[in-house]
C-alpha positions as CSV (number, residue, x, y, z in Angstrom):
1,X,-10.5,-7.6,1.0
2,X,-10.6,-11.3,0.5
3,X,-7.8,-13.9,0.2
4,X,-8.3,-16.9,-2.2
5,X,-5.8,-19.7,-2.0
6,X,-4.3,-20.9,-5.3
7,X,-2.3,-23.9,-6.3
8,X,0.0,-23.1,-9.3
9,X,2.1,-25.6,-11.1
10,X,5.5,-24.3,-12.3
11,X,7.7,-25.4,-15.2
12,X,9.3,-28.1,-13.2
13,X,5.9,-29.6,-12.2
14,X,6.1,-28.4,-8.6
15,X,3.0,-26.9,-7.0
16,X,3.5,-23.3,-5.8
17,X,1.4,-22.1,-2.8
18,X,-0.2,-18.8,-3.5
19,X,-2.8,-16.4,-2.3
20,X,-4.9,-14.0,-4.4
21,X,-5.8,-10.8,-2.5
22,X,-8.8,-9.1,-4.0
23,X,-10.4,-5.6,-3.4
24,X,-13.5,-5.6,-1.1
25,X,-15.9,-5.8,-4.1
26,X,-13.9,-8.7,-5.7
27,X,-13.5,-6.7,-8.9
28,X,-9.9,-5.7,-9.5
29,X,-9.1,-3.2,-12.2
30,X,-5.6,-4.8,-12.7
31,X,-3.6,-7.7,-11.4
32,X,-0.1,-7.6,-9.7
33,X,2.4,-10.3,-8.6
34,X,4.4,-9.9,-5.4
35,X,7.8,-11.7,-5.2
36,X,9.1,-12.1,-1.6
37,X,12.7,-11.8,-0.3
38,X,15.4,-14.4,-0.3
39,X,14.6,-17.3,2.1
40,X,11.3,-15.6,3.1
41,X,7.7,-16.6,2.1
42,X,4.4,-15.1,1.1
43,X,3.2,-15.2,4.7
44,X,5.8,-12.5,5.8
45,X,3.9,-9.6,7.4
46,X,5.4,-7.1,5.0
47,X,4.2,-9.2,2.0
48,X,0.7,-9.3,3.2
49,X,0.5,-5.6,4.2
50,X,1.9,-4.4,0.9
51,X,-0.4,-6.7,-1.0
52,X,-3.5,-5.7,0.9
53,X,-2.6,-2.0,0.6
54,X,-2.5,-2.4,-3.1
55,X,-6.0,-3.9,-3.1
56,X,-7.2,-0.5,-1.9
57,X,-6.0,0.9,-5.2
58,X,-8.0,-1.5,-7.2
59,X,-5.4,-4.3,-7.7
60,X,-5.8,-8.0,-7.3
61,X,-2.5,-9.2,-5.9
62,X,-0.9,-12.7,-6.1
63,X,1.6,-13.4,-3.3
64,X,3.2,-16.8,-3.6
65,X,6.0,-18.9,-2.2
66,X,9.0,-19.6,-4.5
67,X,10.0,-23.2,-5.1
68,X,11.2,-24.9,-1.9
69,X,10.1,-22.1,0.4
70,X,7.0,-21.6,2.5
71,X,4.4,-24.2,1.5
72,X,5.5,-24.6,-2.1
73,X,6.9,-27.9,-3.3
74,X,10.5,-28.6,-4.2
75,X,13.8,-28.1,-2.4
76,X,15.5,-24.9,-1.5
77,X,18.5,-25.9,-3.6
78,X,16.2,-25.7,-6.6
79,X,15.2,-22.1,-5.6
80,X,18.1,-20.4,-7.3
81,X,17.6,-17.1,-9.1
82,X,16.7,-18.4,-12.5
83,X,14.1,-20.7,-10.9
84,X,12.6,-17.7,-9.1
85,X,12.2,-15.9,-12.4
86,X,10.7,-19.0,-13.9
87,X,8.2,-19.2,-11.0
88,X,7.2,-15.6,-11.6
89,X,6.5,-16.4,-15.3
90,X,4.5,-19.5,-14.3
91,X,2.4,-17.5,-11.9
92,X,1.8,-14.9,-14.7
93,X,0.8,-17.7,-17.1
94,X,-1.6,-19.1,-14.6
95,X,-3.2,-15.7,-14.0
96,X,-3.6,-15.1,-17.7
97,X,-5.3,-18.5,-18.2
98,X,-7.6,-18.3,-15.2
99,X,-8.2,-14.5,-14.4
100,X,-6.3,-11.9,-16.4
101,X,-2.7,-11.3,-17.2
102,X,-0.9,-9.3,-14.5
103,X,0.4,-5.9,-15.5
104,X,2.4,-4.9,-12.4
105,X,5.3,-6.8,-10.7
106,X,6.4,-5.9,-7.2
107,X,9.5,-7.5,-5.6
108,X,11.2,-7.3,-2.2
109,X,14.9,-7.7,-1.8
110,X,16.1,-10.5,-4.2
111,X,12.5,-10.7,-5.3
112,X,13.0,-7.2,-6.6
113,X,15.8,-8.4,-8.9
114,X,13.7,-11.3,-10.0
115,X,10.7,-9.1,-11.0
116,X,13.0,-6.9,-13.1
117,X,14.3,-9.9,-15.0
118,X,10.8,-11.4,-15.3
119,X,9.4,-8.0,-16.6
120,X,12.0,-8.1,-19.3
121,X,10.5,-11.4,-20.5
122,X,6.8,-10.6,-20.1
123,X,5.4,-8.1,-22.6
124,X,2.2,-7.4,-20.8
125,X,3.9,-6.0,-17.7
126,X,3.4,-2.2,-17.7
127,X,5.3,-1.3,-14.5
128,X,7.8,-2.7,-12.0
129,X,8.4,-1.7,-8.3
130,X,11.3,-2.9,-6.2
131,X,11.8,-2.7,-2.4
132,X,15.3,-3.0,-1.0
133,X,16.5,-4.7,-4.1
134,X,20.2,-5.5,-4.8
135,X,21.9,-4.1,-7.9
136,X,23.5,-7.4,-8.6
137,X,22.0,-10.9,-8.3
138,X,25.1,-12.4,-6.6
139,X,24.7,-9.9,-3.8
140,X,23.0,-12.6,-1.7
141,X,25.9,-15.1,-2.0
142,X,27.6,-13.5,1.1
143,X,24.8,-15.1,3.1
144,X,26.0,-18.6,2.3
145,X,29.7,-17.8,1.4
146,X,30.8,-20.0,4.3
147,X,29.4,-23.0,2.4
148,X,30.6,-22.4,-1.1
149,X,34.0,-24.1,-0.8
150,X,32.4,-27.1,0.9
151,X,29.8,-27.3,-2.0
152,X,32.7,-27.6,-4.4
153,X,34.1,-30.6,-2.4
154,X,30.8,-32.4,-1.5
155,X,28.3,-31.3,-4.2
156,X,25.6,-30.6,-1.6
157,X,25.8,-29.1,1.9
158,X,23.5,-27.8,4.6
159,X,24.1,-24.2,5.5
160,X,22.5,-21.9,8.1
161,X,20.9,-18.6,7.0
162,X,19.2,-16.4,9.6
163,X,19.1,-19.3,12.1
164,X,17.4,-21.7,9.6
165,X,19.0,-24.7,7.9
166,X,19.0,-24.9,4.0
167,X,20.6,-27.3,1.6
168,X,22.4,-25.9,-1.4
169,X,24.3,-27.4,-4.3
170,X,26.7,-26.3,-7.1
171,X,23.9,-25.3,-9.5
172,X,22.4,-23.1,-6.8
173,X,25.7,-21.3,-6.2
174,X,26.6,-20.9,-9.8
175,X,23.2,-19.6,-11.0
176,X,23.6,-16.4,-9.0
177,X,26.5,-15.3,-11.3
178,X,24.7,-15.9,-14.6
179,X,22.4,-12.8,-14.7
180,X,23.7,-9.4,-15.7
181,X,21.1,-7.4,-13.8
182,X,22.5,-3.9,-14.6
183,X,22.3,-4.6,-18.3
184,X,18.8,-5.9,-18.0
185,X,17.7,-2.8,-16.0
186,X,19.3,-0.6,-18.7
187,X,17.3,-2.3,-21.4
188,X,14.0,-2.7,-19.5
189,X,12.3,0.4,-20.8
190,X,9.4,0.1,-18.5
191,X,8.3,2.4,-15.7
192,X,10.4,1.5,-12.6
193,X,9.9,2.5,-9.0
194,X,12.8,1.9,-6.7
195,X,12.1,2.0,-3.0
196,X,15.0,1.7,-0.5
197,X,15.8,2.5,3.1
198,X,18.9,4.7,3.6
199,X,20.1,2.7,6.5
200,X,19.3,-0.8,5.2
201,X,22.0,-3.0,6.8
202,X,21.2,-6.0,4.6
203,X,21.2,-4.4,1.1
204,X,23.0,-1.0,1.3
205,X,21.4,2.1,-0.3
206,X,24.1,2.3,-3.0
207,X,22.3,-0.6,-4.6
208,X,19.3,1.6,-5.2
209,X,21.6,4.3,-6.7
210,X,23.1,1.8,-9.1
211,X,19.7,0.5,-10.2
212,X,18.4,4.0,-10.7
213,X,21.6,5.1,-12.6
214,X,21.2,2.2,-15.1
215,X,17.5,2.5,-15.6
216,X,16.0,4.7,-18.3
217,X,13.0,7.1,-17.7
218,X,10.3,6.8,-16.6
219,X,12.0,5.9,-13.3
220,X,11.3,7.0,-9.7
221,X,12.8,6.7,-6.3
222,X,11.2,6.8,-2.9
223,X,13.2,6.7,0.3
224,X,11.9,4.6,3.1
225,X,13.6,6.7,5.8
226,X,14.2,4.6,9.0
227,X,12.6,1.4,7.8
228,X,14.6,-1.8,8.1
229,X,15.2,-4.3,5.3
230,X,12.3,-6.6,6.1
231,X,9.8,-3.7,6.7
232,X,9.2,-5.1,10.1
233,X,7.1,-2.1,11.1
234,X,3.6,-2.4,9.8
235,X,3.4,1.3,9.1
236,X,6.4,1.0,6.7
237,X,4.9,-1.9,4.7
238,X,1.5,-0.2,4.4
239,X,3.2,3.0,3.3
240,X,5.1,1.1,0.6
241,X,1.9,-0.5,-0.7
242,X,0.1,2.8,-0.8
243,X,3.0,4.6,-2.5
244,X,3.2,1.9,-5.2
245,X,-0.6,2.0,-5.7
246,X,-0.5,5.8,-6.2
247,X,2.6,5.8,-8.4
248,X,1.5,3.2,-10.8
249,X,-1.8,5.0,-11.6
250,X,0.2,7.3,-13.9
251,X,1.0,4.3,-16.2
252,X,-2.4,2.6,-16.3
253,X,-5.4,3.8,-18.3
254,X,-7.9,5.6,-16.0
255,X,-10.8,3.4,-15.2
256,X,-14.1,4.1,-13.4
257,X,-13.5,3.5,-9.7
258,X,-15.5,0.4,-8.8
259,X,-13.6,-0.6,-5.6
260,X,-16.8,-0.8,-3.6
261,X,-20.4,-0.5,-5.0
262,X,-22.2,2.3,-3.3
263,X,-25.6,0.7,-4.3
264,X,-27.0,4.1,-5.2
265,X,-25.9,5.8,-2.0
266,X,-23.3,8.6,-1.7
267,X,-20.6,6.3,-0.1
268,X,-20.0,2.9,1.4
269,X,-17.9,1.8,4.3
270,X,-16.4,-1.7,4.6
271,X,-14.6,-3.5,7.4
272,X,-13.4,-7.1,7.2
273,X,-13.4,-8.2,10.8
274,X,-11.5,-11.4,10.0
275,X,-8.5,-9.8,8.4
276,X,-8.4,-6.2,9.6
277,X,-8.5,-4.5,13.0
278,X,-10.4,-1.3,12.8
279,X,-9.1,-0.2,9.4
280,X,-12.1,0.6,7.3
281,X,-12.3,1.2,3.6
282,X,-14.6,4.1,2.5
283,X,-15.6,4.5,-1.1
284,X,-17.4,7.3,-2.9
285,X,-18.2,7.2,-6.6
286,X,-14.7,8.5,-7.5
287,X,-12.6,8.4,-4.3
288,X,-11.2,5.9,-1.8
289,X,-10.3,6.7,1.8
290,X,-9.2,4.8,4.9
291,X,-10.5,5.3,8.4
292,X,-9.0,3.8,11.6
293,X,-8.8,4.3,15.3
294,X,-5.6,5.6,17.0
295,X,-3.2,3.2,18.6
296,X,-4.1,4.5,22.0
297,X,-7.4,2.7,21.8
298,X,-6.3,-0.4,20.0
299,X,-6.3,0.8,16.3
300,X,-3.5,0.8,13.8
301,X,-3.8,4.5,13.0
302,X,-3.7,4.0,9.2
303,X,-6.3,6.7,8.6
304,X,-8.3,9.4,10.4
305,X,-10.8,8.4,13.1
306,X,-14.5,8.7,12.5
307,X,-14.7,11.9,14.5
308,X,-11.8,13.3,12.5
309,X,-13.7,12.6,9.3
310,X,-16.7,14.5,10.9
311,X,-14.4,17.4,11.6
312,X,-12.9,17.2,8.1
313,X,-16.3,17.4,6.5
314,X,-17.2,20.5,8.6
315,X,-13.8,22.1,7.9
316,X,-14.0,21.5,4.1
317,X,-17.6,22.9,4.0
318,X,-16.7,25.9,6.1
319,X,-13.7,27.1,4.0
320,X,-15.6,26.4,0.7
321,X,-18.6,28.4,1.9
322,X,-16.3,31.3,3.0
323,X,-14.6,31.3,-0.4
324,X,-17.9,31.5,-2.3
325,X,-19.2,34.3,0.0
326,X,-15.9,36.3,-0.2
327,X,-15.8,35.9,-4.0
328,X,-19.4,37.2,-4.3
329,X,-18.6,40.2,-2.2
330,X,-15.3,40.7,-4.0
331,X,-13.4,40.8,-0.6
332,X,-9.7,40.3,-0.5
333,X,-9.8,36.9,1.2
334,X,-6.6,35.1,0.1
335,X,-6.5,32.2,2.5
336,X,-8.6,30.8,5.2
337,X,-7.7,28.3,8.0
338,X,-10.3,26.5,10.1
339,X,-9.2,24.6,13.2
340,X,-11.7,22.1,14.5
341,X,-11.9,19.7,17.5
342,X,-14.7,17.6,18.8
343,X,-15.1,16.6,22.5
344,X,-17.6,15.9,25.2
345,X,-18.1,18.7,27.8
346,X,-20.4,19.0,30.7
347,X,-23.4,21.4,30.3
348,X,-22.3,23.2,33.5
349,X,-18.9,23.9,31.9
350,X,-20.5,25.2,28.7
351,X,-23.0,27.3,30.7
352,X,-25.9,26.3,28.6
353,X,-29.6,25.9,29.7
354,X,-30.7,22.3,29.4
355,X,-33.5,20.3,30.9
356,X,-31.1,17.7,32.4
357,X,-27.5,18.5,33.0
358,X,-24.9,16.1,31.6
359,X,-22.2,15.8,29.0
360,X,-22.8,17.2,25.5
361,X,-21.1,17.1,22.2
362,X,-18.9,20.1,21.8
363,X,-17.3,21.3,18.6
364,X,-14.6,24.0,18.7
365,X,-14.2,26.0,15.5
366,X,-11.4,28.6,15.2
367,X,-10.9,30.7,12.1
368,X,-7.9,32.4,10.6
369,X,-8.2,34.8,7.7
370,X,-5.4,35.9,5.4
371,X,-6.0,39.0,3.3
372,X,-6.8,42.7,3.4
373,X,-9.9,42.5,5.6
374,X,-11.3,45.0,8.1
375,X,-12.8,43.9,11.4
376,X,-16.4,44.1,10.2
377,X,-15.6,41.8,7.2
378,X,-14.0,39.3,9.6
379,X,-17.0,39.3,11.9
380,X,-19.3,38.8,8.9
381,X,-17.2,35.8,7.7
382,X,-17.4,34.4,11.2
383,X,-21.2,34.5,10.9
384,X,-21.1,32.9,7.4
385,X,-18.9,30.1,8.7
386,X,-21.8,28.9,10.9
387,X,-24.1,28.8,7.9
388,X,-22.3,26.3,5.8
389,X,-24.5,23.3,5.0
390,X,-22.5,20.7,7.1
391,X,-22.5,23.0,10.1
392,X,-26.3,23.5,9.8
393,X,-26.8,19.7,9.4
394,X,-24.7,18.9,12.5
395,X,-26.5,21.6,14.5
396,X,-30.0,20.5,13.5
397,X,-32.1,17.5,14.4
398,X,-31.2,14.7,11.9
399,X,-33.6,11.9,11.0
400,X,-32.0,8.5,10.4
401,X,-33.4,5.6,8.4
402,X,-31.5,2.3,8.7
403,X,-32.3,-1.0,6.9
404,X,-30.6,-4.4,6.4
405,X,-29.5,-5.4,3.0
406,X,-29.6,-9.2,2.3
407,X,-26.3,-10.5,0.8
């Protein structure tokens, strides 16, 4: 994936700092906008992880800083809720003029409330996803309630939220009470995905219940189990991005998968060394997969390891071959399980005759059959399991041809 920095002017003339995350082949099928949480910024780990996970589903994702936050111009006091919604619309207008109009909005916490309101104003938006969103906009006022009375007296005061100083004024405070979010949700009539952690201590789970109750179908809810409000664990934010990417496909026209060009080959693998660790995107003509290394050797464990994919190919080919053989013989094979492991074992341990002793690749394949089969049938199926095409490929000498493609 690739990040492109954008400078977007909002309705007040301020420049918003933004990044456009693109799929590895730079050709998104659709565009999405991500709205971050209250007092956060687009550089929050969860924002980046969710956005980048969505690129694996063919989306180009704009993550940006609201007015007065991150690297965007303006003052925090001008970053009240209505201004957040206006910023979302400004970003959508920019994308429409320079790329393509976004069709998905994703919002985290108060950003979730903002994308619901923005979606009610933007006709092109086809779906909305919220993460830990409040059911009422004024939910966040408890974070600066200690300064509300002082604002009435002085007009502008400096408050402390999460250990950081912010200046607020009367307009900022009053704006959070102007929006009837439950009524907007009720009249939204667009596919809505609500994601929330049951033990969220910042925005309680009953907020998700109220949003879901007010929304009309199609609506969906996904629990985030033991995740915290900020999705501090990378696994949680990547999970969120992948769930949104899968869910939203139901509401978008099916398009040919062009995430990565295979250049005439059966598949392509891609790893961006500057932005990812070992997490590798794998693309066939019609399917996308992720490969990774386990955490024990420095990976993020976001997908199977290379050898697990090798085992998976062998397992899939084995059971498919057994199905075809049993069907042809009209045997009562109802289910088949194959358990596979790859390891390195010494030739002495394996008791094999080799010219020079040493460690060899060893694959363990264990079969389990379900059905009314006699012992002779099971033994025959065992023989056939070793004749599947992938098994024969692995067991035979393979000739490789490698070449360098110029960019």
